[in-house]
C-alpha positions in Angstrom: 42.1 26.5 23.9 43.7 29.7 22.7 44.6 32.3 25.2 42.7 35.5 24.1 45.5 37.7 25.6 48.1 36.1 23.3 48.6 37.4 19.8 51.8 35.6 18.8 53.3 32.1 19.2 56.8 30.7 18.9 57.3 28.1 16.1 58.9 24.8 17.3 61.1 24.6 14.2 62.2 28.1 13.2 62.0 29.3 16.8 60.5 32.6 15.6 57.5 34.4 17.2 54.8 34.7 14.6 51.1 35.8 14.6 48.6 33.1 15.5 47.2 33.3 11.9 50.5 31.8 10.7 49.7 28.5 12.5 47.3 25.8 11.3 44.5 24.5 13.5 45.0 21.4 15.6 42.3 20.2 18.0 44.6 17.8 19.7 46.9 20.6 21.1 46.1 22.6 24.2 46.0 25.9 22.4 44.2 24.5 19.3 47.1 25.3 17.0 50.0 23.3 15.4 53.4 23.6 17.1 55.1 24.6 13.8 54.1 27.4 11.6 52.5 26.8 8.2 55.7 27.7 6.3 57.8 25.2 8.2 55.2 22.4 7.7 55.0 23.2 4.0 58.8 22.9 3.7 58.8 19.6 5.5 56.1 18.2 3.2 58.0 19.4 0.1 61.1 17.6 1.3 59.2 14.4 1.9 57.7 14.5 -1.6 61.1 15.0 -3.1 62.5 12.1 -1.2 59.7 9.8 -2.3 59.9 11.0 -5.9 56.4 12.6 -5.8 55.7 15.5 -8.1 55.0 18.8 -6.4 51.4 19.9 -6.0 50.0 22.2 -8.6 49.3 25.8 -7.6 45.8 26.7 -8.7 44.6 30.1 -9.9 42.8 32.6 -7.8 39.1 31.9 -7.6 35.9 33.5 -6.2 34.3 32.6 -2.9 31.7 30.4 -4.5 34.2 28.4 -6.7 37.2 26.1 -6.3 40.0 24.8 -8.5 40.3 21.1 -8.9 44.0 19.9 -9.4 42.8 16.6 -10.9 41.0 17.9 -14.0 42.5 21.5 -13.8 39.0 23.1 -13.8 37.4 25.8 -11.8 34.0 24.5 -10.6 31.3 25.6 -8.2 31.9 24.5 -4.6 28.8 22.2 -4.8 30.8 20.0 -7.2 33.1 19.0 -4.3 32.4 16.5 -1.5 32.4 17.9 2.0 35.5 17.4 4.1 35.3 19.0 7.6 39.0 18.0 8.3 40.2 20.4 5.6 40.5 24.2 6.1 38.0 25.0 3.4 35.5 22.4 4.5 35.5 20.6 1.2 37.6 18.0 -0.6 40.6 19.1 -2.8 39.3 17.0 -5.8 35.9 17.4 -7.5 33.4 14.6 -7.1 34.2 13.2 -10.6 38.0 13.1 -9.9 37.5 11.8 -6.4 35.4 8.9 -7.6 38.0 8.1 -10.3 40.9 8.3 -7.7 39.0 6.0 -5.3 38.3 3.5 -8.1 41.9 3.5 -9.3 43.2 3.0 -5.7 40.7 0.1 -5.2 41.7 -1.6 -8.5 45.4 -1.3 -7.6 44.7 -2.8 -4.2 42.9 -5.8 -5.7 45.6 -6.2 -8.3 48.2 -6.3 -5.6 46.1 -9.0 -3.8 45.8 -11.0 -7.1 42.0 -10.7 -7.0 39.6 -9.2 -9.6 37.5 -6.2 -8.7 34.2 -7.0 -7.0 30.9 -6.5 -8.9 29.6 -3.0 -9.4 32.9 -1.3 -8.7 34.0 -0.1 -12.1 33.2 3.6 -12.8 30.6 4.1 -15.6 29.8 0.4 -15.7 27.5 -2.1 -13.9 27.6 -5.9 -13.5 24.9 -7.8 -15.2 24.5 -11.3 -13.6 23.0 -12.8 -16.8 25.8 -11.4 -19.0 28.4 -12.3 -16.3 30.3 -9.2 -17.2 30.4 -5.4 -16.7 28.2 -3.4 -19.1 28.0 0.4 -19.6 25.3 2.0 -17.4 23.5 3.2 -20.6 22.3 -0.3 -21.3 20.4 -0.6 -18.0 16.9 0.6 -17.4 16.3 3.2 -14.6 15.0 2.0 -11.3 14.5 4.6 -8.5 14.0 1.9 -5.9 17.6 0.6 -6.3 20.6 2.2 -4.6 22.3 3.1 -7.9 19.1 4.1 -9.7 19.5 1.3 -12.2 17.9 -2.1 -12.9 19.7 -5.2 -11.8 20.0 -6.6 -15.3 20.8 -5.1 -18.7 17.8 -4.1 -20.9 18.1 -7.3 -23.0 18.0 -9.7 -20.1 15.5 -7.5 -18.1 13.0 -7.8 -21.0 13.6 -11.5 -21.2 13.0 -12.0 -17.5 9.8 -9.9 -17.6 8.5 -11.9 -20.6 9.3 -15.2 -18.8 7.6 -14.0 -15.6 4.4 -13.1 -17.6 4.5 -16.4 -19.4 4.7 -18.3 -16.0 1.7 -16.3 -14.8 -0.5 -17.1 -17.8 0.0 -14.1 -20.1 -0.1 -10.3 -19.8 -3.7 -10.0 -18.6 -3.3 -12.6 -15.9 0.1 -11.1 -14.9 -1.5 -7.6 -14.6 -4.5 -8.8 -12.5 -2.3 -10.8 -10.1 0.3 -8.0 -9.7 -2.2 -5.2 -9.3 -5.2 -6.8 -7.6 -4.1 -10.3 -6.4 -6.7 -12.2 -8.5 -6.4 -14.5 -11.5 -8.0 -14.1 -14.9 -10.3 -17.1 -14.1 -11.4 -15.3 -10.9 -12.1 -12.2 -12.9 -14.2 -14.1 -15.4 -16.1 -15.8 -12.5 -17.0 -12.4 -11.0 -18.0 -11.2 -14.5 -20.5 -14.1 -14.9 -21.9 -13.6 -11.4 -22.6 -10.0 -12.2 -24.2 -10.9 -15.6 -21.5 -8.8 -17.2 -22.9 -5.6 -15.8 -21.5 -3.0 -13.4 -22.0 -3.9 -9.7 -23.0 -0.3 -8.9 -25.3 1.0 -11.7 -26.2 -2.4 -13.2 -26.5 -0.9 -16.6 -23.1 -0.7 -18.3 -20.5 -3.4 -19.0 -18.3 -4.4 -16.1 -14.7 -3.8 -17.2 -12.7 -2.5 -14.3 -11.7 -4.1 -11.0 -12.8 -2.1 -7.9 -10.7 -2.6 -4.7 -10.3 -1.1 -1.3 -7.1 1.1 -1.5 -6.4 0.6 2.2 -6.8 -3.2 2.5 -6.4 -4.1 -1.1 -9.5 -6.3 -1.0 -11.4 -6.6 -4.3 -15.0 -5.5 -4.0 -16.4 -6.1 -7.5 -16.3 -5.1 -11.1 -17.5 -1.7 -12.2 -18.0 0.2 -15.4 -15.7 3.0 -16.3 -18.0 5.8 -15.2 -18.7 4.3 -11.7 -15.1 3.4 -11.2 -14.0 7.0 -12.0 -16.7 8.4 -9.8 -15.6 6.4 -6.8 -12.0 7.3 -7.4 -12.8 11.0 -7.6 -14.6 11.1 -4.2 -12.0 8.8 -2.6 -14.6 6.1 -1.6 -16.1 8.7 0.8 -19.8 7.9 1.4 -20.3 11.3 3.0 -19.4 13.1 -0.2 -21.7 10.9 -2.2 -24.6 11.6 0.2 -23.8 15.3 0.0 -24.0 15.1 -3.7 -27.4 13.4 -3.5 -28.7 16.2 -1.2 -27.2 18.8 -3.5 -29.1 17.4 -6.5 -32.4 17.0 -4.6 -32.0 20.7 -3.5 -32.2 21.7 -7.1 -35.2 19.5 -8.0 -33.3 16.6 -9.6 -35.0 13.3 -9.2 -33.6 9.8 -9.8 -34.6 7.9 -12.9 -35.4 4.9 -10.8 -36.1 4.6 -7.1 -34.0 2.4 -4.9 -36.9 -0.2 -4.7 -37.3 -0.1 -8.5 -33.6 -0.6 -9.0 -33.6 -3.6 -6.7 -36.5 -5.1 -8.5 -34.8 -4.6 -11.8 -31.7 -6.4 -10.6 -33.9 -9.3 -9.5 -35.4 -9.5 -12.9 -32.0 -9.5 -14.6 -30.8 -12.3 -12.3 -33.9 -14.4 -13.2 -33.6 -14.1 -16.9 -31.7 -16.9 -18.8 -28.9 -16.1 -21.1 -29.8 -15.8 -24.8 -29.1 -18.7 -27.2 -26.0 -16.9 -28.5 -24.6 -16.7 -24.9 -24.7 -12.9 -24.7 -25.9 -11.1 -21.6 -29.6 -10.6 -21.1 -31.0 -7.2 -21.8 -34.2 -6.7 -19.7 -36.4 -3.6 -20.3 -35.1 -0.5 -18.5 -38.5 1.0 -18.0 -39.9 1.2 -14.5 -41.9 -1.9 -13.4 -45.6 -1.5 -13.1 -46.7 -0.9 -9.5 -48.4 -3.8 -7.8 -51.8 -3.8 -6.2 -50.3 -2.9 -2.8 -48.6 0.2 -4.4 -51.7 1.6 -6.1 -53.3 4.6 -4.5 -56.3 3.8 -2.4 
């Protein structure tokens, strides 16, 4: 820890007393500062670079507080274009993100070359390994996939389409593939439900059953509905309370149902008892209300 009463420190190299600001931070030391001043350390680093034949570092231009100069691409960029680096004085890396990725990739390829091994899959910048092509391809030839770590599909577009077509063919075509993927039923099971419902909506019993209705929580298929009933259930979120409130609302304003619940049940029984027409089409019983029986007549 630094002594608050001290304002200067003696450099271990030049043996001169200098202000504390002339020393770099060092958490490992007792006072939290380097033993040598910044000027001496910079001179030592310069000598080492010259001995190793390394070119001197570029001196960047003056920039604002929200910008930083990248020595790799010689550009002045916003600080958000640099990776964080708590170990550095500014808290961010010296190279921008693009140059940093290129430097890491170059270092990795050099290391693999020194070992006599090819780069592992998915390590070339701007490219991605396609298992079916058995080679690296530009990232532009891959579909986007948010679920993957790199945001791209596992195969290039050509082989991705081929695999999807092959999967659909194994599952009996596009319609069967869609039903199995979305609802867990086959096309034959759909047709069986359609025949059991006489081709009519399981809710209103009037329009053609075209849409699969399922429980969004459990995924269980409940029946086949027409477009209107399916949309109605979706809009209320399968909430029976809302449906009952809507019935009360309509009754409050004098709206009456076209058929009573008893009449609708009787109509469904009549539909089930009628045979199919010779052409194989669905039966179309009369939609008028059934005549009341003797027990329903007024006394």
